C-alpha positions in Angstrom: 25.3 -17.5 42.1 27.0 -14.1 42.1 25.0 -11.3 40.7 26.7 -9.1 38.1 24.2 -6.3 37.6 26.1 -4.6 34.8 25.0 -7.3 32.4 21.5 -5.7 32.6 22.7 -2.1 32.1 22.2 -0.4 28.7 25.4 1.3 27.7 25.4 4.8 26.4 25.0 4.9 22.6 24.0 1.2 22.6 21.5 0.1 20.0 19.0 -2.0 21.9 17.5 -5.1 20.4 15.1 -6.6 22.9 15.1 -10.0 21.2 18.7 -10.3 22.1 18.0 -9.4 25.8 16.8 -12.3 28.0 13.4 -12.2 29.7 14.7 -15.0 32.1 18.1 -15.7 33.5 19.4 -18.4 35.9 17.9 -17.8 39.3 20.0 -16.1 42.0 18.3 -18.2 44.6 17.9 -22.0 45.1 14.7 -22.0 47.0 11.8 -19.9 48.3 13.5 -19.7 51.7 16.8 -18.5 50.2 14.9 -15.9 48.1 13.1 -14.6 51.2 16.4 -14.4 53.1 18.2 -12.6 50.2 15.5 -10.1 49.7 15.2 -9.4 53.4 19.0 -8.8 53.5 18.7 -6.4 50.5 15.8 -4.5 52.1 17.6 -4.2 55.4 20.6 -2.8 53.6 18.4 -0.4 51.7 16.8 0.8 54.9 20.3 1.5 56.4 21.5 3.3 53.2 18.2 5.3 52.9 18.6 6.6 56.5 22.1 7.9 55.6 20.7 9.5 52.5 18.0 11.2 54.5 20.4 12.4 57.2 23.0 13.7 54.8 20.4 15.7 52.9 22.7 16.2 49.9 21.3 14.0 47.2 17.9 12.7 45.9 17.4 9.4 44.2 14.8 8.9 41.4 13.8 5.3 40.4 11.8 5.0 37.2 9.9 1.8 36.4 8.5 1.1 32.9 7.1 -2.2 31.6 4.3 -3.9 29.7 1.1 -4.8 31.5 1.5 -7.6 34.1 5.3 -7.4 34.1 5.3 -6.9 37.9 6.1 -3.2 38.5 3.8 -2.9 41.5 5.2 -6.1 43.0 8.8 -5.0 42.6 8.1 -1.6 44.2 6.1 -3.1 47.0 8.6 -5.8 47.9 11.8 -3.8 47.4 10.7 -0.6 49.1 8.7 -2.3 51.8 11.3 -1.9 54.5 12.2 1.8 53.9 10.9 4.5 56.2 7.9 6.1 54.4 9.2 9.5 55.5 12.1 9.0 53.2 10.4 7.4 50.2 7.7 8.7 47.9 5.9 6.6 45.2 3.9 8.2 42.4 1.9 6.4 39.7 1.1 8.2 36.5 -2.1 7.3 34.6 -3.9 9.2 31.9 -3.1 12.9 32.1 -5.8 15.3 33.5 -7.2 18.3 31.6 -4.9 20.5 33.6 -1.8 18.4 32.8 -2.6 18.5 29.1 -2.3 22.3 29.3 1.4 22.0 30.0 4.4 20.5 28.3 4.8 16.7 28.5 7.4 16.8 31.3 5.5 19.1 33.6 3.3 16.7 35.5 6.1 14.4 36.5 8.4 17.3 37.4 6.0 18.3 40.1 6.7 15.1 41.9 10.4 14.9 41.8 12.0 13.8 45.1 13.5 16.3 47.5 17.1 16.0 48.7 17.4 13.2 51.2 14.5 11.2 49.7 13.9 8.4 47.2 11.3 9.1 44.6 9.7 6.1 42.8 7.9 6.7 39.5 5.5 3.9 38.5 5.4 4.9 34.8 6.6 8.4 34.0 7.3 11.0 31.3 8.5 8.0 29.3 4.9 7.2 28.5 5.1 10.2 26.1 7.5 8.3 23.8 5.9 4.9 24.4 2.1 4.7 24.5 1.8 8.1 22.7 4.0 6.7 20.0 2.0 3.5 19.7 -1.2 5.6 19.7 -0.4 8.9 18.1 -4.0 9.9 18.1 -3.3 10.9 21.8 -1.3 13.8 20.4 -4.4 15.5 19.3 -5.4 16.1 23.0 -2.0 17.6 23.9 -2.6 20.9 22.1 0.9 21.2 20.6 1.0 24.4 18.6 3.6 23.4 16.1 3.2 19.6 15.6 6.1 18.2 13.4 4.8 16.4 10.4 7.7 14.0 10.7 6.7 11.9 13.7 10.2 10.3 13.9 11.5 13.9 14.5 8.9 14.4 17.2 10.1 11.3 19.1 13.7 12.3 18.6 13.0 15.7 20.0 11.2 14.2 23.0 14.1 11.9 23.7 16.4 15.0 23.6 14.1 16.8 26.0 14.1 13.9 28.4 17.9 13.7 28.3 18.1 17.4 28.9 15.9 17.2 32.0 17.8 14.2 33.4 21.2 15.9 32.9 19.8 19.0 34.7 18.6 16.8 37.6 21.9 14.9 37.9 23.9 18.1 37.9 21.8 19.3 40.8 22.1 16.2 43.0 19.5 13.8 41.8 20.7 10.3 41.0 18.5 8.6 38.4 18.2 4.9 37.7 15.6 3.5 35.3 14.3 0.0 35.1 12.5 -1.7 32.1 11.0 -5.0 33.3 11.5 -7.2 30.3 8.8 -9.8 30.1 8.1 -12.2 27.2 4.8 -12.2 25.4 4.1 -15.8 26.5 4.6 -14.9 30.1 2.2 -12.0 29.8 -0.3 -14.4 28.4 0.1 -16.8 31.3 -0.3 -13.9 33.8 -3.4 -12.7 32.1 -4.9 -16.2 32.2 -4.0 -16.4 36.0 -5.8 -13.1 36.6 -8.9 -14.4 34.8 -8.9 -17.9 36.4 -8.2 -16.8 40.0 -11.1 -14.8 41.5 -8.8 -13.0 43.8 -6.9 -11.6 40.8 -9.9 -10.7 38.6 -9.7 -7.0 39.7 -6.2 -6.8 38.1 -7.5 -7.6 34.6 -9.3 -5.4 32.1 -10.3 -5.7 28.5 -8.0 -2.8 27.8 -5.0 -5.0 28.7 -5.9 -7.4 25.8 -6.4 -4.4 23.4 -2.9 -3.2 24.2 -1.4 -6.7 23.8 -2.4 -6.5 20.1 0.2 -3.7 19.8 3.1 -5.7 21.3 5.5 -5.4 18.4 4.8 -1.6 18.2 5.6 -1.3 21.9 8.8 -3.3 21.5 9.9 -0.9 18.7 9.1 2.1 20.9 11.0 0.7 23.8 14.0 -0.2 21.8 14.3 3.4 20.4 13.6 4.9 23.8 16.1 2.7 25.7 18.8 3.3 23.0 18.3 7.1 23.0 17.9 7.8 26.7 20.3 5.5 28.5 23.3 7.6 29.6 26.2 7.1 32.0 24.5 9.6 34.4 21.0 8.2 34.1 21.2 4.5 32.9 18.5 2.1 32.0 18.6 -1.5 33.2 16.7 -4.2 31.3 15.6 -6.5 34.0 14.5 -10.1 33.0 11.0 -10.2 34.5 9.6 -13.6 33.6 10.8 -14.7 37.1 9.3 -12.2 39.5 11.5 -13.2 42.4 14.6 -12.9 40.4 13.5 -9.5 39.1 13.0 -8.2 42.7 16.5 -9.4 43.7 18.1 -7.7 40.7 16.3 -4.4 41.3 17.0 -4.4 45.0 20.7 -5.1 44.4 20.9 -2.2 41.8 19.2 0.2 44.1 21.4 -0.7 47.0 24.5 -0.3 44.8 23.3 3.1 43.7 22.7 4.3 47.2 26.1 3.0 48.4 27.9 4.7 45.6 26.6 8.1 46.8 28.7 7.6 50.0 26.2 9.5 52.1 27.3 9.9 55.7 25.6 11.1 58.9 26.5 14.7 59.5 29.4 15.2 61.9 29.1 17.6 64.8 31.7 20.4 64.9 33.2 21.8 68.1 30.5 24.4 68.6 27.8 21.8 68.1 29.4 19.3 70.6 29.7 22.1 73.1 26.0 22.9 72.7 25.0 19.3 73.1 27.1 18.9 76.2 25.4 21.9 77.8 22.0 20.4 77.0 23.1 17.0 78.4 24.2 18.6 81.6 21.0 20.6 81.9 18.9 17.4 81.3 20.9 15.4 83.8 20.2 18.0 86.5 16.4 17.7 86.0 14.5 16.0 88.7 12.3 13.1 87.8 
């Protein structure tokens, strides 16, 4: 089945309604063996494209992953980025902000970890948490020390969306390509994955009581995600809503989008000019004259 990734993209100015977006689509593979072969091919292509990106040293790529608990962010990152040279890929996970981070604006801590030119940066959660979990739990705002807190909370979220768009426009203008993924999982699938984490001893470590506490706010999170996706998906820095009930399918979709993104940059290995070729030839001659 041919994959058309644009069906998962959020258009600029689109009003997102997640109930109209599927959490599962027809599989792009017929068997486990075919899935393995397809993912391996995608990863091999990613490795080739990443080497060109690194050598050209003209662009950076930032991949942002957001999702509800158990949607499979860690697995997608691990499987999709597994074949890329670690020298050219940096992964950062953002948990609760530290005391130092709370002394700065909400974009600061993620800005420190933006990828350098020639590299792929992966954010497992990001500054988007500030319009997601903070929106669902506005009491968190008290710890952020904001001097002039708007009384109108909707205005606060709107301002934060605008700040995020401003940052991303700045990054794009300066050579960073941004692609954002929301792994869209159904509430029923989350329930099944939580049960698996409880029932399988090897997965117990993945589960905490806090996961169940957050599940109670599911509808609030969906509203926050809808507003966020609608307000911050742009032509330059798009969101993709990836159906995530099928983990394998999600990995194939993400790997295809990342490969398409890298290919569109048209990175090339630097070409040697006449002076460089002359220098290399002199070195070659000198090396060939060396005795073993």
